[in-house]
Structures are given as C-alpha cells and as structure tokens.
C-alpha positions in Angstrom: 147.8 134.5 106.9 147.1 138.4 107.6 147.2 139.7 111.0 143.7 141.7 111.8 142.6 143.7 115.0 139.3 145.5 115.1 137.6 147.3 117.5 133.8 148.5 118.4 133.4 151.2 121.0 131.0 154.2 121.2 132.0 158.0 119.7 130.8 160.7 118.6 126.8 160.0 119.4 127.4 156.5 117.3 129.0 153.4 116.9 133.0 153.4 116.2 134.6 150.2 114.6 138.2 150.3 113.7 139.8 147.7 111.6 143.2 147.2 111.2 145.4 144.7 109.0 149.3 144.0 109.8 151.4 144.0 113.3 150.9 146.4 116.0 147.2 146.5 115.5 146.4 146.7 119.6 148.2 149.9 119.8 147.2 151.6 116.6 143.9 150.8 117.4 144.2 152.1 121.2 146.3 155.7 119.7 143.0 156.4 117.3 140.5 155.4 119.8 142.1 158.4 121.9 142.1 160.6 119.1 138.7 159.9 117.9 138.0 161.0 121.8 139.6 163.8 121.4 138.2 165.7 118.2 134.6 164.7 119.7 135.8 167.1 122.6 137.1 169.3 120.5 134.2 169.4 117.7 130.8 168.7 119.6 128.6 171.3 120.0 126.7 169.6 122.9 130.2 169.8 125.0 130.4 173.4 126.4 134.1 173.4 126.6 134.4 172.1 123.1 136.3 174.5 120.4 133.3 174.9 118.4 131.4 175.6 121.7 133.6 178.5 121.9 133.4 179.8 118.4 129.2 179.4 118.9 129.6 181.7 121.7 132.3 184.4 120.4 129.6 186.6 119.0 132.1 187.7 116.1 135.5 187.6 117.8 138.4 185.4 116.2 138.7 182.3 118.4 141.9 180.3 118.6 141.8 176.7 118.0 143.3 173.6 117.3 144.6 172.4 113.7 142.0 170.1 113.9 139.3 172.5 114.2 140.7 175.0 111.5 140.7 171.4 109.3 137.3 170.9 110.2 135.8 174.5 109.2 137.7 174.7 106.2 136.4 171.2 104.9 133.1 172.8 106.2 133.2 175.7 104.3 134.6 173.9 101.2 131.6 171.7 100.7 129.5 174.6 101.2 131.0 175.9 98.1 131.2 172.7 96.1 127.2 172.0 96.9 126.1 175.7 96.1 124.8 175.5 99.4 123.0 172.7 100.0 125.4 171.5 102.7 125.6 174.3 105.0 127.5 173.8 108.2 126.1 177.2 109.7 122.7 175.9 110.7 123.3 175.7 114.5 120.4 177.9 115.2 118.0 176.5 113.0 119.3 172.9 114.5 118.2 174.2 117.7 115.1 175.7 116.6 113.9 172.4 115.4 114.6 170.9 118.6 118.1 169.2 118.2 119.4 171.2 120.9 121.1 168.2 122.8 123.0 164.9 122.1 120.6 162.8 120.2 120.7 159.9 122.4 119.1 162.9 125.1 116.5 163.6 122.6 112.8 162.6 123.4 111.0 165.7 122.6 111.5 169.1 121.0 110.0 172.3 120.6 110.1 173.6 116.8 110.4 177.0 116.5 108.1 178.7 113.9 109.2 181.2 111.3 113.1 180.1 111.6 115.4 182.0 109.3 117.0 179.9 106.3 120.8 179.4 106.5 123.4 182.3 106.2 126.2 180.3 104.8 130.0 180.5 105.1 130.5 183.6 103.1 131.2 185.6 106.4 133.5 182.8 107.9 136.9 184.2 108.4 139.8 181.4 108.9 143.3 182.5 109.7 145.5 179.6 109.5 148.9 181.8 110.5 146.9 182.9 113.7 145.3 179.6 114.0 142.0 181.5 114.5 138.5 181.1 113.4 135.9 183.6 113.2 132.0 183.1 112.9 129.8 186.3 111.9 127.6 188.1 114.6 124.4 185.6 115.1 126.2 182.4 113.4 127.1 179.4 114.4 129.2 176.4 113.1 127.9 172.4 113.6 130.2 169.7 112.6 127.3 167.3 111.7 127.2 166.4 108.3 130.9 166.5 107.8 132.8 165.8 111.0 132.7 162.1 111.5 133.9 161.6 107.4 136.6 164.1 108.4 137.6 162.4 111.5 137.7 158.7 109.8 139.8 160.3 107.1 142.0 161.7 109.6 142.3 158.5 111.4 142.8 156.5 108.6 145.6 158.4 107.2 147.1 158.3 110.7 147.1 154.4 111.1 148.6 153.8 107.6 151.2 156.6 108.6 152.2 154.6 111.5 152.5 151.5 109.7 148.8 149.7 109.4 149.2 147.7 106.1 145.6 148.4 105.6 142.6 150.1 107.7 139.2 151.1 107.9 137.8 153.5 110.1 133.7 153.7 110.6 132.0 156.2 112.5 128.5 155.2 112.7 128.1 154.3 108.5 130.7 156.9 107.0 133.9 155.4 107.0 137.1 155.3 105.0 139.4 152.6 103.8 143.1 151.8 102.5 145.2 149.6 102.1 145.1 145.3 102.8 141.6 144.5 103.6 141.2 141.9 106.1 140.9 138.8 103.4 140.6 139.4 99.2 141.5 142.5 97.4 138.4 144.4 98.6 137.1 145.9 101.5 133.2 144.7 101.7 130.5 147.2 102.9 127.3 146.5 103.7 124.8 149.4 103.2 121.4 149.1 105.5 118.2 150.5 105.6 118.4 152.5 109.1 114.6 151.5 109.8 113.5 148.8 112.8 113.8 146.0 110.1 117.6 147.2 109.0 117.3 145.6 105.8 120.1 145.4 103.7 120.0 147.6 101.0 123.5 146.3 99.2 127.0 145.4 99.7 129.8 147.7 98.0 133.5 146.6 97.1 135.9 149.5 97.9 139.6 149.3 97.6 140.7 153.0 98.7 138.3 156.1 99.5 135.1 157.0 101.6 131.7 155.8 101.8 128.8 157.6 103.9 125.3 157.4 104.3 122.9 160.0 105.0 119.2 159.2 106.4 116.2 161.1 107.6 114.7 157.9 108.9 116.6 157.4 111.6 117.1 160.6 114.3 113.9 161.5 114.4 111.8 163.3 117.3 108.5 164.7 118.0 107.7 168.3 118.4 104.3 170.1 118.8 104.1 170.5 115.2 104.9 167.2 114.0 107.8 165.0 113.8 111.5 166.8 113.5 115.0 165.4 112.0 118.5 166.6 111.8 118.9 167.0 108.2 118.0 170.8 107.6 117.2 172.5 104.6 119.4 175.5 104.1 116.1 177.3 101.8 113.9 177.2 104.9 115.8 176.4 108.1 113.5 173.7 108.7 113.9 169.8 108.5 114.0 168.9 105.2 110.6 167.3 103.5 112.2 166.3 100.2 112.8 162.8 98.7 114.9 160.6 99.1 114.8 159.3 102.5 118.5 157.8 102.3 121.6 158.6 100.1 125.0 156.5 100.1 127.7 158.2 98.4 131.1 156.7 97.6 134.1 159.2 96.9 137.6 159.3 97.0 137.4 160.4 100.7 134.6 160.2 103.3 134.1 163.7 104.3 133.2 164.2 100.5 131.2 161.5 100.7 129.6 162.4 104.1 128.9 165.8 103.0 127.2 165.2 99.8 124.7 162.7 101.1 123.6 165.2 103.7 123.2 167.8 100.6 121.1 165.5 98.6 118.8 164.9 101.8 118.8 168.9 102.6 118.1 170.3 99.1 115.9 168.5 96.4 118.6 166.1 94.5 117.5 167.8 91.4 119.3 170.9 92.6 122.6 169.2 92.7 124.9 168.6 89.7 126.1 164.9 90.3 130.0 165.2 90.8 132.0 163.1 88.5 133.8 162.0 91.5 131.0 160.4 93.5 129.0 157.3 93.1 124.9 157.7 94.6 122.4 155.5 95.6 119.3 157.0 96.4 116.7 155.3 98.6 112.8 156.9 98.6 110.3 156.8 100.9 108.1 154.0 98.8 111.4 151.6 98.4 112.8 152.8 95.3 116.1 153.2 94.3 118.4 155.4 91.7 121.7 154.5 91.5 123.5 157.7 89.6 127.8 158.1 88.9 128.3 154.4 87.9 127.4 153.4 91.6 127.0 149.5 90.1 130.4 149.1 89.5 131.1 149.4 93.5 128.5 146.5 94.1 129.0 142.9 94.4 
C-alpha cells in the first residue's frame, strides 16, 4: 500500500495541486508550498517588491537577484532562442497595453493601446551569474508568464525528490511535472480539459517522468474598447494573438519547456515553428478539430 499525501491551494494566480508518494509527505508538501509562495513573491510583476518588478523598473541598470530569478531569466531567454522568438518573455509593455496590468483575477476590463510596437526579444538581456545580477535594456521588461509556473513545477519536483519523495507531481494550473512512483500503477494519469465553461475532457494522458503544459487563448480574456483581448501576445505585432489554434498541450522532458513551447504555438502561427522532437503536441482549434503532432497519441490512454 503506497502512502499518498496531496494538497490543493491558491498560488501564482491559479490552483496548485501537489501529490507526494512515500513517507513524510505532509512535511514535504508544507515545504514545497512555502517555496512556491517564495517564488511568486520573487517572480510576480504584480507585486511591487518582487525581484522581477525591480528588474522592470531598473531602467538598464544591473539588479542583484536570487539564484531562483537568475534561473528564471536564463530559461526565459533560452526559450526565446529555441522558438526563434515565438516565445518572448520581454513583452511586459505589450501586455500592459493590452490591458493586462494587474493580476488576472482583478482584470475586468482593460484599455487597449493602439500602435504597440512588436516585441524586442532577449537580445540585450545580460545575465552575470558570478555577480548574480540581471540587466534589462532600457525600455524593456520581463514577465514570468508562459514559463514561470512550469519552471516552478520543475524546481519543486526536483526538491521533493531530493528530500525523499518516492514519487511526486507538482501541478500549477495545468503546467505540471511528475517523477517517480505514482499513487497507483506505473504511470501518472493526467487529464487535459477544454478551458471554456463546459470544461469538457479532451484527452487523458499517461506519463512516467517529465512535464505537461497547456496554454489557451480561450480562458484569460477581458473586454476592451477595441474588443476582447487575451494574455497571449504575438511578438510580431505586440497585440493579442489572433492565430489558430485556441489551445495547445505539450508533453516534454521538463515543464518549463512544455509551457514555453505551448505558449509559442499560440503566440505565433504553428506553421512557423518546427516541432521539436522532444515534444509531443495536441492542438485544439476553434471549430473543435484536433491535431496531434510528435507522437502525442503514444501518451494517450
């Protein structure tokens, strides 16, 4: 009989779900919960005292940050390079212009700003690991959306396993990482659901180790004077993406890459991205049709 402990709680603007298999699960979950809260306090651009907020207000000056934030910026820049700019973590100005200027739970309506410039990318971002500083170019910003929850899931999963968990899952709003023994059987069973009011089941997946992330333009939407906007910004236009599909689910070796690639698939037209061999992808279009890439079927029940 496997000992299983789990907890659900609010974090990072979503619902977190942690499952730990093995003895000492309650204490492990308590530590992971505190660490997730710590990461949110460092990474949220909606918290004025966060390290990301300090970076965004530094106006080209180097800012000393924690190793957690150095890691976040490094992974964000890596995802920008790996997707040829389709994922861009420097779109803060564009997100604010679209009306996403506060935590999404507080966004009711926004004011879209016409004529927003395209994304600038990570070309001028400087990371000094020895000094533990990050410098953003003047006029640039950094946003953890599209990668932060996946990276946090990877980090917490690694810490849980290092601390003695026989198996664990860390799920932050559908961006999740799993490893080791599941609560039963030999695989972790993960449902993927359609994000509208119906919350209909799209598919059920089977994972042994790795990450799964889902990104959608159908959920975090708000009204503006120019029509509806959402939080997935097309770097080519600086505005909410109007591409199909409306949802992308990606399975990869790590959750940070799954989340970044899923975001990139929605931010830019999917045909502009070569599907990485390490990713398996499901795309849902507005008409309900589904496309599977990269042997996604092999992960389905």
